[in-house]
Biopython code that builds the backbone (N, CA, C, O; Angstrom):
import numpy as np
from Bio.PDB.StructureBuilder import StructureBuilder

atoms = [
    (1, "MET", "N", (-191.412, 36.571, -45.037)),
    (1, "MET", "CA", (-190.339, 35.841, -44.382)),
    (1, "MET", "C", (-190.000, 36.521, -43.054)),
    (1, "MET", "O", (-189.919, 37.748, -42.983)),
    (2, "GLU", "N", (-189.805, 35.736, -42.023)),
    (2, "GLU", "CA", (-189.512, 36.294, -40.713)),
    (2, "GLU", "C", (-188.028, 36.602, -40.559)),
    (2, "GLU", "O", (-187.186, 36.059, -41.274)),
    (3, "SER", "N", (-187.734, 37.470, -39.626)),
    (3, "SER", "CA", (-186.365, 37.862, -39.331)),
    (3, "SER", "C", (-185.654, 36.738, -38.572)),
    (3, "SER", "O", (-186.192, 36.200, -37.604)),
    (4, "VAL", "N", (-184.450, 36.389, -39.014)),
    (4, "VAL", "CA", (-183.687, 35.307, -38.406)),
    (4, "VAL", "C", (-182.313, 35.839, -37.995)),
    (4, "VAL", "O", (-181.627, 36.479, -38.791)),
    (5, "LYS", "N", (-181.915, 35.570, -36.747)),
    (5, "LYS", "CA", (-180.588, 35.984, -36.284)),
    (5, "LYS", "C", (-179.527, 35.115, -36.955)),
    (5, "LYS", "O", (-179.646, 33.892, -37.026)),
    (6, "ILE", "N", (-178.472, 35.797, -37.451)),
    (6, "ILE", "CA", (-177.370, 35.081, -38.093)),
    (6, "ILE", "C", (-176.033, 35.693, -37.676)),
    (6, "ILE", "O", (-175.965, 36.847, -37.254)),
    (7, "LYS", "N", (-174.983, 34.901, -37.803)),
    (7, "LYS", "CA", (-173.619, 35.397, -37.607)),
    (7, "LYS", "C", (-172.965, 35.418, -38.973)),
    (7, "LYS", "O", (-172.954, 34.411, -39.680)),
    (8, "ILE", "N", (-172.413, 36.578, -39.347)),
    (8, "ILE", "CA", (-171.692, 36.672, -40.612)),
    (8, "ILE", "C", (-170.230, 36.984, -40.317)),
    (8, "ILE", "O", (-169.893, 37.496, -39.250)),
    (9, "ILE", "N", (-169.383, 36.674, -41.263)),
    (9, "ILE", "CA", (-167.956, 36.929, -41.123)),
    (9, "ILE", "C", (-167.560, 37.929, -42.202)),
    (9, "ILE", "O", (-167.754, 37.683, -43.392)),
    (10, "LEU", "N", (-167.010, 39.048, -41.778)),
    (10, "LEU", "CA", (-166.525, 40.052, -42.713)),
    (10, "LEU", "C", (-165.018, 39.886, -42.823)),
    (10, "LEU", "O", (-164.297, 40.027, -41.835)),
    (11, "TYR", "N", (-164.544, 39.587, -44.029)),
    (11, "TYR", "CA", (-163.114, 39.410, -44.255)),
    (11, "TYR", "C", (-162.546, 40.720, -44.779)),
    (11, "TYR", "O", (-162.813, 41.109, -45.916)),
    (12, "TYR", "N", (-161.765, 41.394, -43.953)),
    (12, "TYR", "CA", (-161.171, 42.679, -44.282)),
    (12, "TYR", "C", (-159.873, 42.419, -45.041)),
    (12, "TYR", "O", (-158.845, 42.099, -44.443)),
    (13, "LEU", "N", (-159.931, 42.558, -46.346)),
    (13, "LEU", "CA", (-158.829, 42.197, -47.231)),
    (13, "LEU", "C", (-157.519, 42.888, -46.871)),
    (13, "LEU", "O", (-156.482, 42.231, -46.778)),
    (14, "ALA", "N", (-157.549, 44.208, -46.666)),
    (14, "ALA", "CA", (-156.328, 44.977, -46.434)),
    (14, "ALA", "C", (-155.595, 44.561, -45.165)),
    (14, "ALA", "O", (-154.370, 44.664, -45.093)),
    (15, "LYS", "N", (-156.332, 44.096, -44.169)),
    (15, "LYS", "CA", (-155.724, 43.717, -42.884)),
    (15, "LYS", "C", (-155.653, 42.196, -42.705)),
    (15, "LYS", "O", (-155.143, 41.713, -41.694)),
    (16, "ASN", "N", (-156.167, 41.444, -43.687)),
    (16, "ASN", "CA", (-156.217, 39.983, -43.605)),
    (16, "ASN", "C", (-156.825, 39.544, -42.265)),
    (16, "ASN", "O", (-156.265, 38.721, -41.541)),
    (17, "LYS", "N", (-157.997, 40.130, -41.965)),
    (17, "LYS", "CA", (-158.626, 39.914, -40.656)),
    (17, "LYS", "C", (-160.097, 39.556, -40.830)),
    (17, "LYS", "O", (-160.785, 40.129, -41.675)),
    (18, "ASN", "N", (-160.577, 38.608, -40.028)),
    (18, "ASN", "CA", (-161.989, 38.248, -40.002)),
    (18, "ASN", "C", (-162.683, 38.948, -38.831)),
    (18, "ASN", "O", (-162.208, 38.905, -37.696)),
    (19, "ILE", "N", (-163.810, 39.589, -39.126)),
    (19, "ILE", "CA", (-164.608, 40.269, -38.118)),
    (19, "ILE", "C", (-165.962, 39.569, -38.078)),
    (19, "ILE", "O", (-166.623, 39.440, -39.108)),
    (20, "LYS", "N", (-166.379, 39.118, -36.899)),
    (20, "LYS", "CA", (-167.682, 38.452, -36.776)),
    (20, "LYS", "C", (-168.727, 39.463, -36.317)),
    (20, "LYS", "O", (-168.493, 40.256, -35.405)),
    (21, "LEU", "N", (-169.890, 39.414, -36.971)),
    (21, "LEU", "CA", (-171.003, 40.275, -36.593)),
    (21, "LEU", "C", (-172.254, 39.427, -36.417)),
    (21, "LEU", "O", (-172.495, 38.492, -37.181)),
    (22, "HIS", "N", (-173.044, 39.759, -35.406)),
    (22, "HIS", "CA", (-174.334, 39.119, -35.195)),
    (22, "HIS", "C", (-175.403, 40.103, -35.651)),
    (22, "HIS", "O", (-175.528, 41.200, -35.106)),
    (23, "VAL", "N", (-176.163, 39.702, -36.646)),
    (23, "VAL", "CA", (-177.188, 40.548, -37.261)),
    (23, "VAL", "C", (-178.415, 39.684, -37.538)),
    (23, "VAL", "O", (-178.485, 38.537, -37.096)),
    (24, "THR", "N", (-179.381, 40.238, -38.272)),
    (24, "THR", "CA", (-180.486, 39.418, -38.759)),
    (24, "THR", "C", (-180.411, 39.388, -40.276)),
    (24, "THR", "O", (-179.727, 40.207, -40.890)),
    (25, "ASN", "N", (-181.109, 38.454, -40.866)),
    (25, "ASN", "CA", (-181.105, 38.352, -42.324)),
    (25, "ASN", "C", (-181.814, 39.535, -42.977)),
    (25, "ASN", "O", (-181.708, 39.738, -44.186)),
    (26, "LYS", "N", (-182.541, 40.318, -42.169)),
    (26, "LYS", "CA", (-183.230, 41.500, -42.711)),
    (26, "LYS", "C", (-182.449, 42.795, -42.474)),
    (26, "LYS", "O", (-182.919, 43.877, -42.825)),
    (27, "THR", "N", (-181.265, 42.685, -41.881)),
    (27, "THR", "CA", (-180.413, 43.859, -41.680)),
    (27, "THR", "C", (-179.979, 44.392, -43.039)),
    (27, "THR", "O", (-179.555, 43.633, -43.910)),
    (28, "HIS", "N", (-180.090, 45.698, -43.205)),
    (28, "HIS", "CA", (-179.673, 46.301, -44.470)),
    (28, "HIS", "C", (-178.151, 46.419, -44.527)),
    (28, "HIS", "O", (-177.484, 46.580, -43.505)),
    (29, "VAL", "N", (-177.631, 46.335, -45.728)),
    (29, "VAL", "CA", (-176.191, 46.364, -45.978)),
    (29, "VAL", "C", (-175.563, 47.620, -45.361)),
    (29, "VAL", "O", (-174.475, 47.548, -44.791)),
    (30, "LYS", "N", (-176.227, 48.746, -45.470)),
    (30, "LYS", "CA", (-175.689, 49.994, -44.913)),
    (30, "LYS", "C", (-175.427, 49.856, -43.420)),
    (30, "LYS", "O", (-174.414, 50.356, -42.930)),
    (31, "LYS", "N", (-176.314, 49.191, -42.685)),
    (31, "LYS", "CA", (-176.139, 48.985, -41.243)),
    (31, "LYS", "C", (-174.935, 48.077, -40.954)),
    (31, "LYS", "O", (-174.221, 48.281, -39.973)),
    (32, "VAL", "N", (-174.718, 47.079, -41.811)),
    (32, "VAL", "CA", (-173.553, 46.198, -41.653)),
    (32, "VAL", "C", (-172.275, 47.009, -41.847)),
    (32, "VAL", "O", (-171.320, 46.855, -41.086)),
    (33, "LYS", "N", (-172.253, 47.869, -42.858)),
    (33, "LYS", "CA", (-171.089, 48.726, -43.102)),
    (33, "LYS", "C", (-170.828, 49.633, -41.903)),
    (33, "LYS", "O", (-169.682, 49.805, -41.489)),
    (34, "GLU", "N", (-171.884, 50.209, -41.348)),
    (34, "GLU", "CA", (-171.742, 51.092, -40.188)),
    (34, "GLU", "C", (-171.198, 50.336, -38.980)),
    (34, "GLU", "O", (-170.347, 50.856, -38.259)),
    (35, "ALA", "N", (-171.675, 49.127, -38.754)),
    (35, "ALA", "CA", (-171.190, 48.311, -37.633)),
    (35, "ALA", "C", (-169.726, 47.944, -37.826)),
    (35, "ALA", "O", (-168.942, 47.977, -36.878)),
    (36, "PHE", "N", (-169.357, 47.593, -39.060)),
    (36, "PHE", "CA", (-167.963, 47.264, -39.368)),
    (36, "PHE", "C", (-167.075, 48.487, -39.136)),
    (36, "PHE", "O", (-166.015, 48.382, -38.521)),
    (37, "ALA", "N", (-167.511, 49.640, -39.630)),
    (37, "ALA", "CA", (-166.721, 50.872, -39.483)),
    (37, "ALA", "C", (-166.507, 51.205, -38.006)),
    (37, "ALA", "O", (-165.411, 51.599, -37.606)),
    (38, "LYS", "N", (-167.549, 51.044, -37.208)),
    (38, "LYS", "CA", (-167.436, 51.318, -35.775)),
    (38, "LYS", "C", (-166.451, 50.353, -35.112)),
    (38, "LYS", "O", (-165.615, 50.762, -34.306)),
    (39, "LYS", "N", (-166.558, 49.087, -35.457)),
    (39, "LYS", "CA", (-165.688, 48.065, -34.864)),
    (39, "LYS", "C", (-164.218, 48.273, -35.242)),
    (39, "LYS", "O", (-163.317, 48.012, -34.444)),
    (40, "MET", "N", (-163.991, 48.749, -36.473)),
    (40, "MET", "CA", (-162.621, 48.923, -36.973)),
    (40, "MET", "C", (-162.132, 50.365, -36.874)),
    (40, "MET", "O", (-161.037, 50.682, -37.336)),
    (41, "ASP", "N", (-162.947, 51.247, -36.267)),
    (41, "ASP", "CA", (-162.602, 52.663, -36.103)),
    (41, "ASP", "C", (-162.280, 53.325, -37.451)),
    (41, "ASP", "O", (-161.238, 53.960, -37.615)),
    (42, "ILE", "N", (-163.194, 53.161, -38.400)),
    (42, "ILE", "CA", (-163.062, 53.746, -39.736)),
    (42, "ILE", "C", (-164.073, 54.879, -39.859)),
    (42, "ILE", "O", (-165.254, 54.704, -39.559)),
    (43, "ASP", "N", (-163.609, 56.024, -40.297)),
    (43, "ASP", "CA", (-164.466, 57.195, -40.458)),
    (43, "ASP", "C", (-165.172, 57.124, -41.816)),
    (43, "ASP", "O", (-164.527, 57.168, -42.863)),
    (44, "LEU", "N", (-166.494, 57.014, -41.786)),
    (44, "LEU", "CA", (-167.262, 56.896, -43.027)),
    (44, "LEU", "C", (-167.320, 58.205, -43.815)),
    (44, "LEU", "O", (-167.747, 58.216, -44.969)),
    (45, "LYS", "N", (-166.895, 59.301, -43.200)),
    (45, "LYS", "CA", (-166.845, 60.569, -43.931)),
    (45, "LYS", "C", (-165.626, 60.629, -44.845)),
    (45, "LYS", "O", (-165.614, 61.366, -45.831)),
    (46, "THR", "N", (-164.598, 59.845, -44.507)),
    (46, "THR", "CA", (-163.361, 59.886, -45.292)),
    (46, "THR", "C", (-163.056, 58.571, -46.009)),
    (46, "THR", "O", (-162.084, 58.478, -46.759)),
    (47, "HIS", "N", (-163.891, 57.553, -45.776)),
    (47, "HIS", "CA", (-163.653, 56.244, -46.377)),
    (47, "HIS", "C", (-164.946, 55.668, -46.962)),
    (47, "HIS", "O", (-166.043, 55.911, -46.460)),
    (48, "LYS", "N", (-164.780, 54.914, -48.018)),
    (48, "LYS", "CA", (-165.911, 54.195, -48.622)),
    (48, "LYS", "C", (-165.712, 52.704, -48.368)),
    (48, "LYS", "O", (-164.634, 52.161, -48.611)),
    (49, "ILE", "N", (-166.751, 52.057, -47.884)),
    (49, "ILE", "CA", (-166.696, 50.615, -47.626)),
    (49, "ILE", "C", (-167.539, 49.905, -48.669)),
    (49, "ILE", "O", (-168.677, 50.289, -48.941)),
    (50, "ARG", "N", (-166.955, 48.850, -49.255)),
    (50, "ARG", "CA", (-167.688, 48.016, -50.209)),
    (50, "ARG", "C", (-167.725, 46.591, -49.671)),
    (50, "ARG", "O", (-166.710, 46.071, -49.207)),
    (51, "LEU", "N", (-168.891, 45.964, -49.735)),
    (51, "LEU", "CA", (-169.050, 44.574, -49.311)),
    (51, "LEU", "C", (-169.302, 43.726, -50.540)),
    (51, "LEU", "O", (-170.158, 44.051, -51.363)),
    (52, "LEU", "N", (-168.553, 42.632, -50.665)),
    (52, "LEU", "CA", (-168.672, 41.731, -51.808)),
    (52, "LEU", "C", (-169.023, 40.332, -51.327)),
    (52, "LEU", "O", (-168.391, 39.795, -50.417)),
    (53, "PHE", "N", (-170.034, 39.754, -51.947)),
    (53, "PHE", "CA", (-170.469, 38.405, -51.591)),
    (53, "PHE", "C", (-170.752, 37.631, -52.867)),
    (53, "PHE", "O", (-171.561, 38.046, -53.697)),
    (54, "ARG", "N", (-170.073, 36.502, -53.009)),
    (54, "ARG", "CA", (-170.216, 35.656, -54.200)),
    (54, "ARG", "C", (-170.017, 36.451, -55.491)),
    (54, "ARG", "O", (-170.745, 36.283, -56.469)),
    (55, "GLY", "N", (-169.009, 37.321, -55.459)),
    (55, "GLY", "CA", (-168.641, 38.062, -56.660)),
    (55, "GLY", "C", (-169.494, 39.276, -56.971)),
    (55, "GLY", "O", (-169.292, 39.920, -58.000)),
    (56, "GLN", "N", (-170.449, 39.606, -56.101)),
    (56, "GLN", "CA", (-171.310, 40.760, -56.349)),
    (56, "GLN", "C", (-171.215, 41.748, -55.195)),
    (56, "GLN", "O", (-171.127, 41.365, -54.029)),
    (57, "GLU", "N", (-171.235, 43.040, -55.552)),
    (57, "GLU", "CA", (-171.236, 44.064, -54.524)),
    (57, "GLU", "C", (-172.630, 44.160, -53.907)),
    (57, "GLU", "O", (-173.634, 44.200, -54.619)),
    (58, "LEU", "N", (-172.679, 44.197, -52.587)),
    (58, "LEU", "CA", (-173.955, 44.331, -51.881)),
    (58, "LEU", "C", (-174.342, 45.801, -51.819)),
    (58, "LEU", "O", (-173.523, 46.646, -51.458)),
    (59, "LEU", "N", (-175.575, 46.107, -52.167)),
    (59, "LEU", "CA", (-176.056, 47.484, -52.219)),
    (59, "LEU", "C", (-176.667, 47.906, -50.892)),
    (59, "LEU", "O", (-177.373, 47.132, -50.246)),
    (60, "ASP", "N", (-176.389, 49.142, -50.493)),
    (60, "ASP", "CA", (-176.772, 49.672, -49.184)),
    (60, "ASP", "C", (-178.238, 49.468, -48.816)),
    (60, "ASP", "O", (-178.544, 49.131, -47.672)),
    (61, "ASN", "N", (-179.138, 49.665, -49.757)),
    (61, "ASN", "CA", (-180.569, 49.639, -49.437)),
    (61, "ASN", "C", (-181.178, 48.244, -49.413)),
    (61, "ASN", "O", (-182.366, 48.096, -49.126)),
    (62, "ASN", "N", (-180.392, 47.227, -49.707)),
    (62, "ASN", "CA", (-180.909, 45.857, -49.718)),
    (62, "ASN", "C", (-180.655, 45.165, -48.383)),
    (62, "ASN", "O", (-179.603, 45.360, -47.774)),
    (63, "PRO", "N", (-181.612, 44.357, -47.925)),
    (63, "PRO", "CA", (-181.341, 43.526, -46.746)),
    (63, "PRO", "C", (-180.418, 42.376, -47.148)),
    (63, "PRO", "O", (-180.324, 42.032, -48.327)),
    (64, "LEU", "N", (-179.748, 41.793, -46.180)),
    (64, "LEU", "CA", (-178.816, 40.695, -46.472)),
    (64, "LEU", "C", (-179.504, 39.537, -47.181)),
    (64, "LEU", "O", (-178.902, 38.905, -48.050)),
    (65, "LEU", "N", (-180.742, 39.249, -46.831)),
    (65, "LEU", "CA", (-181.432, 38.103, -47.442)),
    (65, "LEU", "C", (-181.639, 38.285, -48.944)),
    (65, "LEU", "O", (-181.831, 37.301, -49.659)),
    (66, "PHE", "N", (-181.603, 39.528, -49.437)),
    (66, "PHE", "CA", (-181.750, 39.800, -50.867)),
    (66, "PHE", "C", (-180.667, 39.081, -51.676)),
    (66, "PHE", "O", (-180.913, 38.633, -52.796)),
    (67, "ASN", "N", (-179.461, 38.976, -51.092)),
    (67, "ASN", "CA", (-178.348, 38.295, -51.755)),
    (67, "ASN", "C", (-178.079, 36.910, -51.172)),
    (67, "ASN", "O", (-177.001, 36.347, -51.361)),
    (68, "ASN", "N", (-179.066, 36.369, -50.463)),
    (68, "ASN", "CA", (-178.962, 35.024, -49.883)),
    (68, "ASN", "C", (-177.822, 34.877, -48.872)),
    (68, "ASN", "O", (-177.231, 33.805, -48.744)),
    (69, "VAL", "N", (-177.518, 35.967, -48.155)),
    (69, "VAL", "CA", (-176.540, 35.893, -47.073)),
    (69, "VAL", "C", (-177.210, 35.160, -45.920)),
    (69, "VAL", "O", (-178.320, 35.505, -45.514)),
    (70, "GLU", "N", (-176.529, 34.148, -45.396)),
    (70, "GLU", "CA", (-177.102, 33.326, -44.329)),
    (70, "GLU", "C", (-176.064, 33.060, -43.258)),
    (70, "GLU", "O", (-174.933, 33.535, -43.351)),
    (71, "GLU", "N", (-176.443, 32.304, -42.244)),
    (71, "GLU", "CA", (-175.559, 31.951, -41.125)),
    (71, "GLU", "C", (-174.201, 31.484, -41.635)),
    (71, "GLU", "O", (-174.108, 30.576, -42.461)),
    (72, "GLY", "N", (-173.131, 32.136, -41.115)),
    (72, "GLY", "CA", (-171.771, 31.725, -41.446)),
    (72, "GLY", "C", (-171.241, 32.243, -42.770)),
    (72, "GLY", "O", (-170.113, 31.926, -43.146)),
    (73, "SER", "N", (-172.029, 33.033, -43.484)),
    (73, "SER", "CA", (-171.559, 33.566, -44.761)),
    (73, "SER", "C", (-170.333, 34.446, -44.545)),
    (73, "SER", "O", (-170.228, 35.162, -43.549)),
    (74, "LYS", "N", (-169.403, 34.376, -45.505)),
    (74, "LYS", "CA", (-168.191, 35.184, -45.454)),
    (74, "LYS", "C", (-168.289, 36.259, -46.527)),
    (74, "LYS", "O", (-168.435, 35.962, -47.713)),
    (75, "ILE", "N", (-168.207, 37.503, -46.096)),
    (75, "ILE", "CA", (-168.340, 38.658, -46.981)),
    (75, "ILE", "C", (-167.019, 39.399, -47.018)),
    (75, "ILE", "O", (-166.447, 39.705, -45.972)),
    (76, "GLN", "N", (-166.531, 39.690, -48.214)),
    (76, "GLN", "CA", (-165.278, 40.416, -48.353)),
    (76, "GLN", "C", (-165.530, 41.909, -48.190)),
    (76, "GLN", "O", (-166.544, 42.436, -48.648)),
    (77, "VAL", "N", (-164.590, 42.581, -47.528)),
    (77, "VAL", "CA", (-164.707, 44.022, -47.285)),
    (77, "VAL", "C", (-163.521, 44.741, -47.929)),
    (77, "VAL", "O", (-162.362, 44.367, -47.748)),
    (78, "MET", "N", (-163.855, 45.778, -48.681)),
    (78, "MET", "CA", (-162.826, 46.649, -49.259)),
    (78, "MET", "C", (-163.073, 48.060, -48.732)),
    (78, "MET", "O", (-164.207, 48.538, -48.723)),
    (79, "VAL", "N", (-162.006, 48.718, -48.295)),
    (79, "VAL", "CA", (-162.110, 50.071, -47.761)),
    (79, "VAL", "C", (-161.183, 50.968, -48.570)),
    (79, "VAL", "O", (-159.998, 50.677, -48.734)),
    (80, "ASN", "N", (-161.749, 52.071, -49.073)),
    (80, "ASN", "CA", (-160.977, 53.028, -49.847)),
    (80, "ASN", "C", (-161.186, 54.428, -49.282)),
    (80, "ASN", "O", (-162.270, 54.763, -48.806)),
    (81, "GLU", "N", (-160.117, 55.252, -49.341)),
    (81, "GLU", "CA", (-160.273, 56.652, -48.956)),
    (81, "GLU", "C", (-161.049, 57.365, -50.041)),
    (81, "GLU", "O", (-160.920, 57.048, -51.224)),
    (82, "ILE", "N", (-161.855, 58.328, -49.633)),
    (82, "ILE", "CA", (-162.651, 59.096, -50.603)),
    (82, "ILE", "C", (-161.822, 60.271, -51.080)),
    (82, "ILE", "O", (-162.287, 61.061, -51.902)),
]
sb = StructureBuilder()
sb.init_structure("model")
sb.init_model(0)
sb.init_chain("A")
sb.init_seg("    ")
for serial, (resi, resn, name, xyz) in enumerate(atoms, 1):
    if name == "N":
        sb.init_residue(resn, " ", resi, " ")
    sb.init_atom(name, np.array(xyz, "f"), 0.0, 1.0, " ", f" {name:<3s}", serial, name[0])
structure = sb.get_structure()
């Protein structure tokens, strides 16, 4: 399968805020978390980010297409202090 550019929406529960990211369907979840952390100025050394899509937590080593994330998908974000 070829790489396809997509726009995803990360819904940050604690701030009730939508963050739009432009990625590809082959982008790994860890990279999405890193981009979100950078955009929201969250230190990954002191915080853990969890991404939830359709009731399942997305795992860092999987590309987005593994969980059928596609254009316009809305992913919930939870951030906890470590």
